[in-house]
C-alpha positions in Angstrom: 11.8 23.4 16.2 12.9 19.7 15.7 13.1 18.6 12.1 14.1 15.4 10.4 16.0 15.6 7.2 16.8 13.2 4.4 20.4 12.2 3.7 21.0 9.7 1.0 17.8 7.9 1.7 18.1 8.2 5.5 16.5 10.8 7.8 17.8 12.4 11.0 16.6 14.7 13.7 18.2 18.0 14.4 17.4 21.4 16.0 16.7 24.1 13.5 19.1 27.0 13.5 20.6 29.6 11.3 23.0 28.5 8.6 24.8 25.2 9.2 26.3 26.0 12.7 26.4 22.8 14.8 27.0 22.7 18.6 30.7 21.7 19.1 32.4 20.5 22.2 34.6 23.1 24.1 38.0 23.5 22.5 36.9 22.0 19.2 38.8 23.3 16.2 37.5 23.3 12.7 39.6 21.2 10.3 40.7 22.9 7.1 38.6 20.8 4.8 35.5 21.3 7.0 35.7 25.1 6.8 32.5 26.8 5.8 33.1 29.0 2.8 30.6 31.4 1.3 30.6 31.3 -2.5 27.2 31.9 -4.1 27.6 32.3 -7.9 25.2 34.9 -9.3 24.2 36.0 -12.8 22.9 39.6 -13.0 22.5 39.7 -9.3 20.4 36.5 -9.1 21.4 33.0 -8.1 22.0 30.6 -10.9 19.4 28.0 -11.7 19.4 24.8 -9.6 19.9 21.3 -11.0 16.5 19.7 -11.4 15.3 16.4 -12.7 13.7 18.0 -15.7 16.9 19.7 -16.8 19.2 18.7 -19.7 18.5 15.0 -20.0 21.6 14.2 -22.0 23.9 15.8 -19.5 22.1 14.0 -16.7 22.5 10.7 -18.3 26.2 11.4 -18.9 26.6 12.3 -15.2 24.9 9.1 -14.2 27.2 7.1 -16.5 30.2 8.7 -14.9 28.9 7.9 -11.4 28.4 4.3 -12.5 32.0 4.2 -13.7 33.2 5.4 -10.3 31.2 2.6 -8.7 32.5 -0.1 -11.1 34.3 -2.0 -8.4 31.4 -2.1 -5.9 30.9 -5.5 -4.3 28.0 -7.8 -4.9 26.7 -10.5 -2.6 28.1 -13.9 -3.4 27.6 -16.7 -0.8 30.3 -18.7 -2.5 32.9 -15.9 -2.1 31.9 -15.4 1.5 32.2 -19.1 2.3 35.7 -19.2 0.6 36.7 -16.0 2.4 35.6 -16.8 6.0 36.0 -20.6 5.7 39.7 -20.0 5.9 39.3 -17.7 8.9 38.1 -19.9 11.8 39.4 -17.7 14.5 37.6 -14.6 13.2 34.4 -16.6 12.8 34.5 -18.1 16.3 35.2 -14.8 17.8 32.2 -13.1 16.1 30.0 -16.0 17.0 30.9 -15.8 20.6 30.5 -12.0 20.6 26.9 -12.4 19.4 26.0 -15.3 21.7 27.5 -13.6 24.8 25.7 -10.3 24.1 22.3 -11.6 23.3 22.6 -14.6 25.7 23.4 -12.4 28.7 20.5 -10.1 27.9 18.1 -13.0 27.7 19.4 -14.3 31.0 18.7 -11.0 32.7 15.1 -11.0 31.4 14.6 -14.5 32.6 15.9 -13.7 36.1 13.8 -10.5 36.3 10.7 -12.4 35.3 11.3 -14.9 38.0 11.9 -12.1 40.6 8.9 -10.1 39.5 10.9 -7.1 38.5 10.6 -7.3 34.7 8.1 -4.5 34.3 9.9 -2.0 36.5 13.2 -2.5 34.6 11.7 -2.2 31.1 13.3 1.1 30.4 16.7 0.0 31.6 16.6 -3.2 29.6 15.3 -1.4 26.5 18.3 1.0 26.6 20.6 -2.0 27.1 19.1 -3.8 24.0 19.7 -0.7 21.9 23.3 -0.5 23.1 23.8 -4.2 22.3 22.4 -3.8 18.8 24.5 -0.8 18.2 27.6 -2.6 19.5 26.9 -5.7 17.3 26.8 -3.5 14.2 24.8 -2.7 11.1 23.1 -6.1 10.7 21.6 -5.9 14.2 20.8 -2.2 13.8 18.6 -3.0 10.8 16.9 -5.7 13.0 16.2 -3.1 15.7 14.9 -0.6 13.2 12.3 -3.2 12.1 11.2 -3.9 15.7 10.9 -0.2 16.4 7.8 -0.1 14.1 5.9 -2.9 15.8 4.0 -1.8 18.9 2.1 -5.1 18.8 5.4 -6.9 19.4 7.4 -4.6 21.7 6.4 -2.6 24.8 6.5 1.3 24.4 9.8 1.5 26.3 11.5 -0.7 23.7 9.9 1.1 20.8 11.2 4.5 22.0 14.7 3.1 22.6 15.0 1.1 19.3 13.7 4.1 17.3 16.8 6.0 18.4 18.9 3.5 16.4 17.8 5.3 13.3 19.4 8.6 14.1 21.8 8.2 17.0 24.4 5.7 15.9 28.1 6.3 16.6 30.0 8.4 14.0 33.4 7.8 12.5 36.1 10.5 12.2 35.2 13.4 10.0 38.7 13.4 8.4 38.0 9.8 7.1 34.7 11.0 5.7 36.1 14.0 3.9 39.0 12.0 2.6 36.5 9.4 1.3 34.5 12.1 -0.5 37.7 13.5 -2.2 38.9 10.0 -3.2 35.6 8.8 -4.5 34.8 12.0 -6.5 38.3 12.8 -7.5 38.0 16.5 -6.5 39.0 18.6 -3.5 36.2 19.2 -1.1 36.2 23.0 -1.5 35.8 22.7 -5.2 32.5 20.7 -4.7 30.8 22.5 -1.8 30.7 26.1 -0.8 29.4 25.0 2.6 29.6 21.8 4.5 28.9 21.0 8.2 32.0 20.5 10.3 30.6 17.4 11.8 27.9 14.9 10.7 24.3 15.9 11.2 23.7 12.2 12.2 24.8 8.7 11.5 22.9 5.9 9.8 23.5 2.2 9.9 25.7 2.2 6.7 27.1 5.7 6.8 26.9 9.2 8.2 25.5 12.3 6.8 26.6 15.9 6.3 24.6 18.9 5.3 26.2 20.9 2.5 25.7 23.5 -0.2 26.8 22.8 -3.8 29.3 25.4 -5.0 28.0 25.6 -8.5 24.3 26.1 -7.7 24.0 27.0 -4.0 21.5 24.2 -3.6 21.3 22.6 -0.2 22.0 18.8 -0.3 22.6 15.9 2.0 25.9 14.0 1.6 26.0 10.4 2.8 29.4 8.8 3.2 29.8 5.1 3.8 31.3 3.7 7.0 34.9 2.4 6.5 35.1 -1.4 6.7 31.3 -1.9 6.6 31.4 -4.6 4.0 33.7 -6.7 6.1 31.3 -6.6 9.1 28.2 -7.3 7.1 29.8 -10.1 5.1 30.9 -12.0 8.3 27.4 -11.6 9.8 25.7 -13.0 6.8 28.1 -15.8 6.6 27.2 -16.8 10.1 23.4 -16.2 9.6 23.5 -18.3 6.4 25.0 -21.1 8.4 22.2 -20.9 10.8 19.8 -21.0 7.9 21.2 -24.3 6.7 20.7 -25.6 10.3 17.1 -24.5 10.3 16.4 -26.0 6.9 17.8 -29.3 8.0 16.5 -29.7 11.6 13.5 -27.4 12.1 10.6 -29.1 10.5 8.0 -26.5 11.4 9.6 -24.0 9.0 8.8 -25.1 5.5 10.2 -22.1 3.6 13.7 -22.1 2.3 15.4 -20.0 5.0 18.7 -19.9 3.2 17.0 -18.5 0.1 15.3 -15.8 2.2 18.6 -14.9 3.9 20.3 -14.7 0.5 17.6 -12.4 -0.8 17.9 -10.1 2.2 21.7 -10.2 2.0 21.7 -9.4 -1.7 19.6 -6.3 -1.1 21.8 -5.2 1.8 24.8 -5.4 -0.5 22.9 -3.3 -3.0 22.6 -0.7 -0.3 26.4 -0.6 -0.1 26.4 0.6 -3.7 25.2 4.2 -3.5 25.0 4.6 -7.2 22.5 1.7 -7.3 20.5 3.5 -4.5 20.5 6.6 -6.6 19.2 4.7 -9.6 16.5 3.2 -7.4 15.4 6.6 -6.2 15.3 7.9 -9.8 13.1 5.0 -10.9 10.8 5.3 -7.8 10.4 9.0 -8.5 9.5 8.4 -12.1 6.8 5.8 -11.2 5.2 7.2 -8.1 6.0 10.9 -7.5 3.3 11.9 -10.0 0.9 12.1 -7.1 0.9 15.6 -5.5 1.1 14.1 -1.9 4.3 12.0 -2.6 7.8 13.5 -2.6 11.0 11.8 -3.7 14.4 13.7 -3.5 16.5 14.2 -6.6 20.0 12.7 -7.0 23.1 14.8 -8.0 25.1 12.3 -10.1 28.2 14.5 -10.5 28.8 14.2 -6.8 27.8 10.5 -6.3 29.8 7.3 -6.4 29.8 3.9 -4.9 30.5 5.2 -1.4 29.2 8.8 -1.6 25.6 9.8 -2.3 24.6 13.4 -2.8 20.9 13.9 -2.6 18.4 16.8 -2.4 17.8 17.9 1.2 14.3 17.5 2.5 12.9 18.9 5.7 10.3 16.9 7.6 9.3 15.0 10.6 9.5 11.2 11.1 6.1 9.5 10.7 6.1 8.1 14.3 6.5 11.6 15.9 2.8 12.2 16.3 3.0 15.4 18.4 5.5 17.1 16.0 3.3 16.2 13.0 0.1 17.5 14.6 1.8 20.7 15.8 2.1 21.5 12.0 -1.6 20.9 11.5 -1.1 17.5 9.9 -2.7 14.2 10.7 -0.6 11.0 11.1 -3.4 8.7 9.9 -3.8 10.8 6.7 -0.1 10.4 6.0 -0.2 6.7 6.8 -3.2 6.2 4.5 -1.3 8.0 1.7 1.6 5.7 2.4 -0.6 2.6 2.1 -2.2 3.8 -1.1 1.3 4.5 -2.6 2.6 1.1 -1.3 -0.4 -0.7 -3.0 0.5 1.1 -6.2 4.1 -0.1 -5.8 3.1 -3.7 -5.1 0.2 -4.2 -7.6 0.6 -1.7 -10.4 4.2 -1.4 -11.4 5.6 -4.2 -9.1 8.6 -2.1 -8.0 8.4 -1.4 -4.3 10.2 0.1 -1.3 11.0 -2.8 0.9 12.2 -1.0 4.0 9.6 1.6 5.1 10.7 2.1 8.7 9.9 5.5 10.4 13.2 7.0 9.5 12.5 6.5 5.8 9.1 8.1 5.8 8.8 11.9 6.5 5.9 14.3 6.9 6.9 17.5 5.2 5.7 20.9 6.4 3.5 21.0 3.2 1.7 17.8 4.1 3.5 15.6 1.6 4.8 12.1 2.4 8.5 11.9 1.5 10.0 8.4 0.8 13.7 8.0 1.6 16.3 5.3 1.6 16.1 3.5 -1.7 18.8 1.0 -1.0 16.5 -1.9 -0.4 13.9 -2.3 -3.2 12.1 -5.4 -4.6 9.8 -6.4 -7.5 6.6 -8.3 -7.7 6.2 -10.5 -10.8 3.4 -9.3 -13.1 1.5 -12.6 -12.9 1.6 -12.4 -9.1 0.3 -8.8 -9.0 -3.0 -9.9 -10.6 -3.0 -13.1 -8.6 -2.9 -11.2 -5.4 -5.9 -9.1 -6.3 -7.7 -12.2 -7.5 -6.8 -13.9 -4.2 -8.5 -11.1 -2.3 -11.6 -11.5 -4.4 -11.6 -15.3 -3.7 -11.2 -14.6 0.0 -14.2 -12.2 0.0 -16.2 -14.8 -1.9 -15.0 -17.6 0.5 -14.0 -19.5 -2.6 -11.4 -21.6 -0.9 -10.8 -23.9 -3.9 -9.9 -20.9 -6.0 -7.8 -19.5 -3.2 -5.8 -22.8 -3.1 -5.3 -22.7 -6.9 -4.0 -19.1 -6.6 -0.9 -20.4 -4.8 0.3 -21.8 -8.2 0.2 -18.4 -9.8 1.8 -16.9 -6.7 4.6 -19.4 -7.0 4.0 -20.8 -3.5 3.5 -24.3 -4.8 5.0 -26.4 -7.6 2.5 -27.5 -10.3 2.7 -31.2 -9.1 1.4 -30.4 -5.6 -2.3 -31.4 -4.9 -4.1 -28.5 -3.3 -7.2 -30.4 -2.2 -5.9 -31.1 1.4 -5.2 -27.3 1.8 -8.8 -26.3 1.2 -10.2 -27.5 4.5 -7.4 -25.7 6.4 -8.2 -22.4 4.6 -11.9 -22.8 5.3 -11.3 -23.4 9.0 -9.2 -20.3 9.3 -11.0 -17.8 7.0 -14.6 -18.8 8.0 -13.7 -17.5 11.4 -11.6 -14.5 10.3 -14.2 -13.4 7.8 -17.0 -13.2 10.4 -15.6 -9.6 10.8 -16.1 -6.9 8.2 -13.1 -5.8 6.2 -12.7 -2.7 8.4 -12.4 -4.9 11.5 -9.8 -7.3 10.1 -6.3 -6.8 11.5 -3.7 -7.4 8.8 -1.1 -8.9 11.1 -3.7 -11.3 12.6 -4.6 -12.4 9.0 -1.0 -12.8 8.1 -0.2 -14.8 11.2 -3.3 -17.0 10.7 -2.4 -17.6 7.1 1.2 -18.3 8.1 -0.1 -21.1 10.4 -1.8 -22.7 7.4 1.3 -22.3 5.2 3.5 -24.0 7.8 1.4 -27.2 7.6 1.9 -27.8 3.9 4.8 -27.8 1.4 4.7 -24.1 0.7 7.7 -22.1 -0.4 7.0 -18.4 0.2 8.9 -16.3 -2.4 11.1 -13.6 -1.1 9.1 -10.8 -2.8 6.0 -11.9 -0.9 7.7 -11.9 2.5 8.9 -8.3 1.7 5.3 -7.3 0.8 4.0 -8.6 4.1 6.8 -6.8 5.9 6.0 -3.6 4.1 2.3 -3.6 4.9 2.8 -4.8 8.5 5.3 -1.9 9.1 2.8 0.6 7.8 0.1 -0.8 10.0 2.5 -0.7 12.9 3.2 3.0 12.2 -0.5 3.8 12.2 -1.0 2.1 15.5 1.0 4.9 17.1 -1.8 7.3 16.3 -4.8 4.9 16.5 -4.7 1.5 18.2 -7.8 0.5 16.3 -6.3 1.3 12.8 -6.7 -1.6 10.3 -4.5 -1.6 7.2 -7.0 -3.7 5.3 -9.7 -1.1 5.8 -7.4 1.6 4.4 -6.4 -0.7 1.5 -9.9 -1.6 0.4 -10.6 1.6 -1.6 -7.6 0.8 -3.8 -8.7 -2.7 -4.4 -12.2 -1.5 -5.2 -10.9 1.1 -7.6 -8.6 -1.4 -9.4 -11.5 -4.0 -9.7 -13.9 -1.3 -11.1 -11.5 0.5 -13.4 -8.7 -1.8 -14.5 -9.3 -3.2 -18.1 -6.9 -6.1 -17.5 -8.8 -9.3 -18.5 -7.8 -11.1 -15.3 -9.3 -8.3 -13.2 -12.4 -8.0 -15.4 -13.1 -11.7 -14.7 -12.4 -11.2 -11.0 -14.9 -8.3 -10.9 -17.6 -10.4 -12.6 -16.9 -13.3 -10.2 -17.3 -10.8 -7.3 -20.5 -9.3 -8.5 -22.4 -12.3 -10.0 -23.3 -15.5 -8.2 -25.7 -18.2 -9.3 -27.0 -16.0 -12.2 -27.9 -13.1 -9.9 -26.2 -9.7 -9.6 -25.1 -8.8 -6.1 -26.0 -5.2 -5.9 -24.7 -4.8 -2.3 -21.2 -5.7 -3.6 -21.4 -3.1 -6.3 -22.6 -0.4 -3.9 -19.8 -1.3 -1.4 -17.2 -1.2 -4.2 -18.5 2.2 -5.4 -18.5 3.6 -1.8 -15.0 2.3 -1.2 -13.7 3.2 -4.6 -14.8 6.8 -4.3 -12.4 7.1 -1.3 -9.5 6.8 -3.7 -8.8 10.2 -5.2 -8.1 8.7 -8.6 -11.4 6.9 -8.9 -13.7 7.8 -11.8 -17.1 6.3 -12.6 -16.4 6.8 -16.2 -13.2 4.7 -16.0 -15.2 2.1 -14.0 -18.0 1.8 -16.7 -16.0 1.8 -19.9 -14.1 -1.5 -19.3 -17.4 -3.2 -18.3 -19.3 -1.9 -21.3 -16.4 -3.0 -23.6 -16.6 -6.5 -22.1 -20.4 -6.5 -22.3 -20.5 -5.7 -26.0 -17.6 -7.9 -26.9 -18.3 -10.9 -29.2 -17.5 -13.3 -26.3 -19.8 -11.4 -23.8 -23.0 -13.4 -24.5 -23.3 -14.9 -21.1 -22.7 -11.5 -19.4 -25.3 -9.9 -21.7 -27.9 -12.4 -20.6 -27.2 -11.6 -17.0 -27.3 -7.9 -17.6 -30.6 -8.0 -19.4 -32.1 -9.9 -16.5 -30.8 -7.3 -14.1 -32.1 -4.5 -16.2 -35.6 -6.0 -16.0 -35.2 -6.3 -12.2 -34.2 -2.7 -11.9 -37.0 -1.5 -14.2 -39.5 -3.5 -12.2 -38.2 -2.2 -8.9 -38.2 1.5 -9.9 -41.6 1.4 -11.7 -43.4 -0.8 -9.2 -41.8 1.0 -6.3 -43.1 4.3 -7.6 -46.5 2.7 -8.2 -46.5 1.4 -4.6 -45.6 4.9 -3.3 -48.5 6.4 -5.3 -50.9 3.7 -4.2 -50.0 4.1 -0.6 -50.5 7.9 -0.8 -54.2 7.4 -1.9 -56.8 7.3 0.9 -57.8 3.7 1.5 -61.5 4.2 0.6 -60.3 5.4 -2.8 -58.0 2.5 -3.6 -60.7 0.1 -4.7 -61.8 2.4 -7.4 -58.4 1.9 -9.1 -58.9 -1.9 -9.6 -62.7 -2.4 -10.0 -63.4 -2.9 -6.4 -60.4 -5.0 -5.7 -58.2 -3.2 -3.2 -55.3 -5.4 -3.9 -55.5 -5.4 -7.7 -52.5 -6.3 -9.9 -50.0 -4.9 -7.5 -50.9 -7.5 -4.9 -47.8 -8.4 -2.9 -47.0 -9.7 0.5 -45.5 -7.3 3.0 -42.2 -9.0 2.7 -42.2 -8.7 -1.1 -43.1 -5.1 -0.9 -40.3 -4.3 1.6 -37.8 -6.3 -0.5 -38.9 -4.4 -3.6 -38.6 -1.0 -1.9 -35.2 -1.8 -0.4 -33.9 -2.9 -3.8 -35.2 0.3 -5.4 -33.5 2.4 -2.6 -30.3 0.5 -3.2 -30.5 1.2 -7.0 -31.1 4.9 -6.3 -28.1 5.0 -3.9 -25.9 3.4 -6.6 -27.2 5.9 -9.2 -26.4 8.7 -6.8 -22.9 7.4 -6.3 -22.4 7.3 -10.1 -23.9 10.8 -10.7 -21.8 12.4 -8.0 -18.6 11.0 -9.5 -16.4 13.4 -11.4 -16.7 13.3 -15.2 -19.7 10.9 -15.1 -21.9 11.0 -18.2 -25.2 9.2 -18.0 -25.0 8.6 -21.8 -22.4 5.9 -20.9 -25.3 3.7 -19.8 -27.1 4.1 -23.2 -25.6 0.8 -24.6 -27.1 -1.1 -21.6 -30.6 0.5 -22.2 -30.4 -0.3 -25.9 -29.3 -3.8 -25.2 -32.2 -4.3 -22.8 -34.8 -3.0 -25.3 -33.4 -4.4 -28.6 -35.5 -7.4 -29.8 -32.3 -8.7 -31.4 -31.1 -9.9 -28.0 -34.2 -11.9 -27.1 -32.5 -14.9 -28.7 -29.9 -14.9 -25.9 -32.6 -15.4 -23.2 -33.8 -18.9 -22.2 -37.3 -19.4 -23.6 -38.7 -20.6 -20.4 -37.4 -17.7 -18.4 -40.0 -15.3 -16.8 -40.1 -11.9 -15.2 -42.0 -11.7 -12.0 -44.0 -8.5 -11.7 -46.0 -8.6 -8.5 -48.0 -11.8 -8.7 -47.8 -11.8 -12.5 -45.1 -13.7 -14.5 -44.3 -12.6 -18.1 -42.2 -14.9 -20.4 -39.0 -13.1 -21.5 -39.5 -14.1 -25.1 -42.9 -12.6 -25.4 -41.9 -9.0 -24.8 -38.9 -6.8 -24.2 -38.1 -5.9 -20.6 -40.4 -2.8 -20.7 -43.5 -4.4 -22.1 -45.0 -4.7 -18.7 -45.8 -0.9 -18.9 -48.3 -1.7 -21.6 -49.7 -4.6 -19.7 -50.3 -2.3 -16.8 -51.4 0.8 -18.8 -55.1 0.5 -17.8 -54.2 0.4 -14.0 -51.7 3.2 -14.4 -54.3 5.4 -16.3 -56.8 4.7 -13.6 -54.4 5.7 -10.8 -53.5 8.9 -12.7 -57.2 9.7 -13.1 -58.0 9.2 -9.4 -55.0 11.4 -8.4 -56.2 14.1 -10.7 -59.8 13.9 -9.3 -58.4 14.1 -5.7 -56.3 17.2 -6.6 -59.3 18.8 -8.3 -61.6 18.1 -5.3 -59.0 19.5 -2.9 -58.9 22.7 -5.0 -62.7 23.0 -5.1 -62.9 22.6 -1.3 -60.2 25.2 -0.8 -62.0 27.7 -3.0 -65.3 27.2 -1.2 -63.6 28.0 2.1 
């Protein structure tokens, strides 16, 4: 059985077998430091307890501090130091530039010639393998580029996807002796004093290092040990020096790109350099686990600090299958789309709740475990969303749904897309032109990448400066949508995201989101019940949704001293609901009575006080049905207590609140209009009591007549 395992945040494919035996070439001899030694410490015949996250916290913190001390000399990204370093090495710079241009230029030339000759399609597999080889030869920077492309079936043909995906677990290795020497040097201990078992050769190689499967000597726990490639910092530093120079060229001469390309490159380079510090990666994993692994379907591996340093990372071993291996996942009885949806929900929590998110979710970093959990790996590249921007993004979605393009344009201030002195009025027509067309589709039909591309076309026309965190957010969600397209070409990430947005809008007590919810549900003084029903339907799809949590923030806002305007709207809607339920029931009863009996109810007038046009009746009955559906959604929600609605009923019936209502406001009941200030919302029952009593009397007479006739037969 083929499995994929984590190793310091990376994952790799191998064939399951007994122990740690690995196929070796003929004549291969095991080095002394790679020997497999059996040494399982036992207490009273049982293995000792394994190190876990919830163990002795003080010891764990001390171990982490020692790991940080071992990584004290880890490099950080500094464009000034790179410029100083490589500015004095023109020969090395020119050589690397020519290497890149020749490799990619010759590949592009071949594609151009094959397109002219009509042989492009038949040579796809060959060219895809060639591109993978080129990226591998050019080094880690281009390997990461290939990893990103391998998740986008909308950008690359299937042949290229398959080949580029191999970049994640089939990179060249470096000598084992160098790796074992690095472990001993970094940790300051002999190899056989750390591990009782360690694979003689790497299980696989990642872009920044290679991975060994091992067993800790003190606990017998299976771990993955990632060791950094020698000289990796030199290669990456030179590449970023060259790419940054290209960024200056683009900023100066390419007008169509309005974002600061150099700033984006610096942000990416800074995060890549953080990946070179394995202690930082371990801390990222620990923080990510603390924030998001509280969900039963999310798994994050533990870090073993005593065996971690700047260039060595020892992490809990996780068995699993890469998320783009659909057949392998389904063979275990799992569904790819369920796992991707879990990933999207977790990503939305990362982006919009805590603001700390995984910025590199390619297939090698997301595993489906045999137990059906989604394991997140590779925590070298993380990013953060500013708190103000988190709420602004949700508000932006609300404004988009409402087609409030003026508010959407103003959102770009909070998102830090525009400086405060930029006039947004010229941007509004461009947003309207794009979104009016895009929003003709339902949310479930919207393609995230299409939306991003269209919005990007708008951004390019104006002086926007897209922050680095936002670019990483877009990349994260487009990668997840790309992964889902493997299993379902019709998958839409926005449809999978909507339940989360619905839950947040309905349950989050944050004042900004409370205002956004009111803005979404109320328009021109009327409540949009269809929006509430849709939010409840979508919100229930999120496993954390609770109607109780949804109602409490609204009630708090409703009864607050500054909630007068909202209370007025709620009272009006309470009257509408009462009218719809009562009159709808009356209409049902009226329609159930034989036509020759109906005139008796209203003194010979068959239409009576309930006279309505057919359109009014249909509208009333549909509204009542919608209210009943919403009530059903609330009642079927876990922990829902109808008593939560008592304040709204009291509010509607309390004469104290009549003063809030405009004195010229009226309630329409059939063809009759009652002023609000003359009675509470339920006073129409008393106005109609004569007709209701007559209807009840007629129904009783009919039932009695039916019983008499049956008895006579």
